[in-house]
GUKETI-104592 format. One record per residue (C-alpha): residue number from 1; residue in one letter; x, y, z. Coordinates in steps of 0.1 Angstrom, whole numbers, always signed. Example, Ala and Ser with C-alpha at 12.3 -4.5 7.8 and 13.67 -1.06 7.14 Angstrom:
zalum/paba/c1/c2/c3
1/A/+123/-45/+78 $
2/S/+137/-11/+71 $
END
This chain:
zalum/paba/c1/c2/c3
1/M/+136/+124/-8 $
2/A/+113/+106/-33 $
3/H/+77/+95/-29 $
4/W/+61/+62/-39 $
5/L/+29/+42/-38 $
6/F/+27/+6/-26 $
7/K/-4/-13/-36 $
8/S/-17/-44/-17 $
9/E/-48/-64/-15 $
10/P/-60/-61/+21 $
11/S/-68/-98/+22 $
12/T/-32/-106/+14 $
13/W/-14/-78/+33 $
14/S/-33/-49/+49 $
15/W/-25/-16/+65 $
16/D/-32/-32/+99 $
17/D/-7/-60/+90 $
18/Q/+19/-34/+81 $
19/V/+12/-14/+113 $
20/A/+16/-46/+134 $
21/Q/+52/-50/+122 $
22/G/+61/-18/+141 $
23/D/+95/-1/+135 $
24/A/+110/-34/+123 $
25/G/+88/-31/+92 $
26/E/+85/-57/+65 $
27/E/+98/-67/+31 $
28/W/+77/-55/+2 $
29/D/+82/-89/-13 $
30/G/+65/-109/-41 $
31/V/+67/-83/-67 $
32/R/+72/-99/-101 $
33/N/+70/-70/-125 $
34/Y/+102/-56/-139 $
35/Q/+91/-19/-139 $
36/A/+79/-22/-102 $
37/R/+112/-39/-93 $
38/N/+132/-12/-110 $
39/F/+113/+15/-90 $
40/M/+122/-3/-58 $
41/R/+159/-3/-70 $
42/D/+156/+35/-72 $
43/M/+143/+39/-36 $
44/K/+165/+53/-9 $
45/K/+162/+48/+28 $
46/G/+140/+76/+42 $
47/D/+118/+78/+11 $
48/T/+81/+79/+19 $
49/G/+51/+62/+2 $
50/F/+14/+58/+2 $
51/F/+0/+25/+13 $
52/Y/-29/+17/-11 $
53/H/-56/-10/-5 $
54/S/-65/-24/-39 $
55/Q/-95/-46/-48 $
56/S/-127/-36/-31 $
57/E/-115/-6/-10 $
58/K/-93/+11/-37 $
59/A/-80/+38/-14 $
60/V/-48/+53/+0 $
61/V/-50/+45/+37 $
62/G/-16/+53/+52 $
63/I/+20/+65/+48 $
64/V/+50/+43/+50 $
65/E/+88/+49/+50 $
66/V/+115/+29/+32 $
67/I/+138/+15/+59 $
68/A/+160/-8/+38 $
69/E/+171/-3/+2 $
70/A/+167/-29/-25 $
71/H/+180/-64/-16 $
72/P/+172/-100/-27 $
73/D/+135/-109/-22 $
74/S/+135/-137/+4 $
75/T/+104/-153/-12 $
76/T/+124/-166/-42 $
77/D/+157/-180/-52 $
78/D/+156/-161/-85 $
79/E/+182/-134/-83 $
80/R/+163/-111/-107 $
81/W/+138/-102/-80 $
82/E/+145/-76/-53 $
83/C/+125/-57/-27 $
84/V/+127/-30/-2 $
85/D/+116/-30/+35 $
86/I/+90/-5/+46 $
87/R/+75/+5/+79 $
88/A/+42/+22/+87 $
89/L/+44/+59/+97 $
90/R/+8/+70/+101 $
91/P/-27/+64/+88 $
92/L/-45/+90/+67 $
93/A/-72/+108/+87 $
94/R/-95/+102/+57 $
95/P/-88/+74/+32 $
96/V/-84/+88/-4 $
97/T/-103/+66/-27 $
98/L/-95/+60/-64 $
99/A/-128/+78/-72 $
100/D/-117/+108/-52 $
101/A/-84/+109/-70 $
102/K/-100/+105/-105 $
103/A/-123/+135/-96 $
104/R/-92/+158/-93 $
105/P/-80/+172/-126 $
106/D/-46/+180/-110 $
107/L/-41/+143/-104 $
108/S/-49/+132/-140 $
109/E/-13/+123/-147 $
110/M/-7/+103/-115 $
111/A/+6/+68/-122 $
112/L/-22/+53/-101 $
113/L/-47/+66/-126 $
114/R/-28/+58/-157 $
115/N/-14/+24/-148 $
116/S/-36/+10/-121 $
117/R/-22/-25/-123 $
118/L/+14/-15/-113 $
119/S/+20/-25/-77 $
120/V/+48/-1/-70 $
121/Q/+49/+33/-86 $
122/P/+64/+68/-83 $
123/V/+44/+98/-69 $
124/T/+55/+133/-78 $
125/E/+60/+160/-51 $
126/E/+28/+178/-62 $
127/E/+7/+145/-62 $
128/W/+21/+138/-27 $
129/R/+10/+172/-14 $
130/I/-25/+169/-30 $
131/V/-32/+134/-17 $
132/C/-19/+142/+18 $
133/D/-42/+173/+18 $
134/M/-71/+152/+7 $
135/G/-63/+126/+34 $
136/G/-61/+152/+61 $
137/V/-24/+148/+69 $
138/E/+7/+170/+66 $
139/P/+28/+162/+36 $
END
């Protein structure tokens, strides 16, 4: 199982919006970056990810699960763009802010800190464990 990070502006799609979709989940649509799209193509059903609020909050706030592998993005007719479906699993007990992550030398190589503009990115097993611990949840 692989781990990922999904970034969203809370004013566009928030953790609460994701939770409201229940087990049916939602497409992670609208991604128009080839690297982020390629990461979604690598995802497998059952992979987990962090849900990250960008913009003002800048924090990991929850954990999601990939429930459908890459398929055409329903928000465009352009066949180049694909997306996965995700569902909310659980919130973090304590949000992990970008500042918190930057303060940890053992997270210095995390994609979130090196390429903060990328909306979908991989998370290593060690990064997963560290952020879960910081957020007060079991990995």
